[in-house]
N, C-alpha and C positions, 0 to 999 in steps of 0.2 A: 621578648617576641621581638621579632623584625614586621619590617614592612611587606614581605612577603606573604604575609598570613591573608586568608582566604578574605573576600568581602563579605561580609553579613546580606543574609536572605534577603529583600526586599519585597518580595514580590507579594503578590497577593497571599501568599499562602501564611498561616498564620505561624507568628515567629515564637519558638519554646523559649524554655526560660535558659538553656546554653545558649538558644542565639542571642540573651540577650546580655550576658555574661562576657559571650564573644566579641559584640557592639561595645559591651563598653573596655576591654581587655584594649581592644580596635585606639579606640579614644585614649589612652590611654598610654599607647605605645610611644616612646624616644625617641623616635626614629620619623613618625609616619601620622602622630596622633594631633589630636586638638590641642592648638597651642595652652586653650582657658583653661581646659581638663586636666593640662598637667601643670599648672602654676597652680592647683587647688591643693590644700589639707586640709586637716582635721579643724584646723582654726577660721578658716575661712568658709567652712562649708557654715558657721553656723547659722548666721542671721539672714540666708535661704533654706535650712532647712524652718528656719519659725516658721520665714512665711510661708512657704509648701504648709505647714503644718496649718498655717489658718486658714489659708485657705481649702485644704481639705475638708474641715468642722464646718465654714462658712457653705461647701457642697454638700455637707452634709444635711446642713439646718433646711437645703434647699429645695433636698427629696429628688433633685436632677441626676438621675444616672446615667446618664452620660457624663457628667461633668465631675462625678466623683469618682466614676473611672478611673477619669484623667488624671485628678488631680492625687488619687492614691499610685498612680502611675507614677508621679512627679515623687513622691517620698518614696518611691523602694528607688528611684533614679539615686535618691539620696543612699541610701541602705549598701547599694551596688557602686557608687561611685565610691563611700568612704571606705567600703572591703578591699576595693581596688589598688586605691593608697595604700593600705594596711599590708596589703601582699607587696605592691611596690616597695615600700620600706623593710619587708620581712619578718613585719610583726604578728600578722593574725592575716586569713584568708575567709571569704564567701564562705566555704566550710565550716572555717569554726565559728562562724556567727550563726547556719544555718546546726550545728550539732551541740552549740552550747544550748541555743534556743528548743529544741527540740527537748530535750534534756530538764532542762528545766521547766516543761510545760508535762511532761512525763513526771516529773517528781513531785510536784507541786499542785496536782490533783489525786492523793490516795484513792478517792473516792470512784476515780474510771479507771484505772489503770494496776491500783489495792485492791487491797482489803475493807478501806474504808465506804464508808456509802452519805453520801450526799441527797435528802428529801428538796431540799429548796435554796436558791440562790445564794440567799444568808449563808447556811452550812457550807455550801463549795464555797464562796468566799474567805469563812472562817480557817477551812483547811489550807488554802493558799496561805494565810498570814500565818498561823501555824507553821508552815513549813518554809516560810521564810524566817519564820524565828528559830526555827531550828541550826540552817543556813550561817545565821546571825553567830548562835552561839559556837557553831562549830570552829567558824575561821577564830574566836576567842577575841575578836575585835570590842564586845563592849558594846556597841552604840546604838542609837535607838531607831526603833520602826520608823522612824519619822526621819532621820537620818537620809531615807535612799526618797524621800521628796526634792529634788532640784529648787534650791531655793534662789535658782534666775526666773522661775515661773513668778507669770505676773502676781500681788499679789492677793489676787482674791482666788484664782486657780490654787494658788497654795493654799491656805487656809482650809478652805474643800477638801484636798488629799489630804491633808493633815488632820484637821478635825476627825473626816471619812478614817480613817485609821486610827485613830485613838478610840471611835466610837468601835471599832471591832475587835480590839482591843480591851472591850470591855468599859470605858469609862463611857459610861451613859446612863442620863436620868429612868429613874425605876420610873417617872411617872411624866409617860410624852409631853405633858401638858406642860410644864417645869419649864421647857426652855422657848415656853411662850413667856413665862412669868422670868425668866432672867431681858429677852429679849425688852419688854419693862422698864426692868429695873435698868440695866443701862442705858436707856433711855431717860428715866429721870435721872440719875448720875450725869447724863453730858448734858439734861437743861440745869440740873445745880450748879457745875461745873465755871467757873470763871475763866476770862480770856487769859492768850499762852498755852505753852505745852501742855496741861492739864487739859485742855479741852482738845487738843489732838486725842487723845492717850483716851479719851473716852466714845469719844467718835469713834478711834479704831474696834476701842469694844462695842460699839453698836453694832457695826456691822461685821465684825467676826461674832456676835448673838445671831446676828440675822444668817450667815452660812449657814453654821450650827443648825439651826434651824432649820435651814434648805436642808442638811442631810441625814437631820432625825426623817425628814418626809421624804425623800429621797428628790430632791430637788435642786439638779443643780442649778449653781447661782450666775454662773453666769449665762446658760442661756435663757434663765427669768431674766437675766437685768439685760441682755440682747435682746430679749420682747418688748421687755417695757423703756428701752431704747427707741423702739418700734411704733409702737404705740404714740410716746413722746412726740417723735418727731412727725408722725402722723396728723396728732391733734393740734400742732404748732402749727404748722404748715396751713391745715383746715383754718385757725383762724388770721394766720398773718393771709389768706384770701378773702376772708371775710371783713377784715381793714382794709383793704385796696377795695373793695367795693363799697366801702362807705369812706373811702379819703381822708382814712385817716393813721392811725398810727398806734405802736403797741406803748407805747410810752406816754402819751396821751389819753387815753384807757383809763377810766377809774377803775382803784381793782375791783369792786362788786362787778363791773361792768367784762373784766378780765375774767373773772370767776364763772360766769356767766356762760362768756362765749364758751369757756374752755368744757363747759358741761354739756354746750352747745356741740361740740366737735367730739365728746367721748359719746351723745348719742348717734350721733354721725358713723360712728363704727359699722 
């Protein structure tokens, strides 16, 4: 593409997807494009993609639809930029991305596009996982269904994804209450562990068991911990404000008084 390409429409008319593709092509034009966009490759996009993903998650949690619209656009930017880089390298195009995604969605929803049926979301996910397993088998790679979870994910999110997949594969408790017994068991083993590597391992087992409980109850550990963090922040800052009024500090306060102040902060929520 040369610099003679038409200028993207920036009027008040709503842009189409084709307009967006043309904008991206212009940004990557070797002669008239943006120097920063031209310097990017698939590796350089990793950190900003992760950052934009977290910003989208934050917008989701806030309930701010305007912010979510913007952040989803930023994620789409990475899809388009990555696809344009692929086109420039001669490896793939946005049309390949769209085609593969559409084929995957149709293939993994036999209860929508085929003869199978799904009366619940659980059954729908079951079809999805079964089709994924068949895809892996057809490739003959013998990989585990857990191999599709990126190991670069934060540990909490990785645990949630892998335990969720294991559960959908049938690795689950017959009695749902047994998961709480497992958490209690891991806590006892942590309490009995001595200092050193074993303590760290037992602490990891406690976290994994707690995530497993979240999976069983349909609770995202990331969201739950974010909520707990927000509550801790609110309670702790409430305590700090109360201590400033008293003219004292947290370190000077007896433990019993700290606990009492903490309970006051909880009651004030």
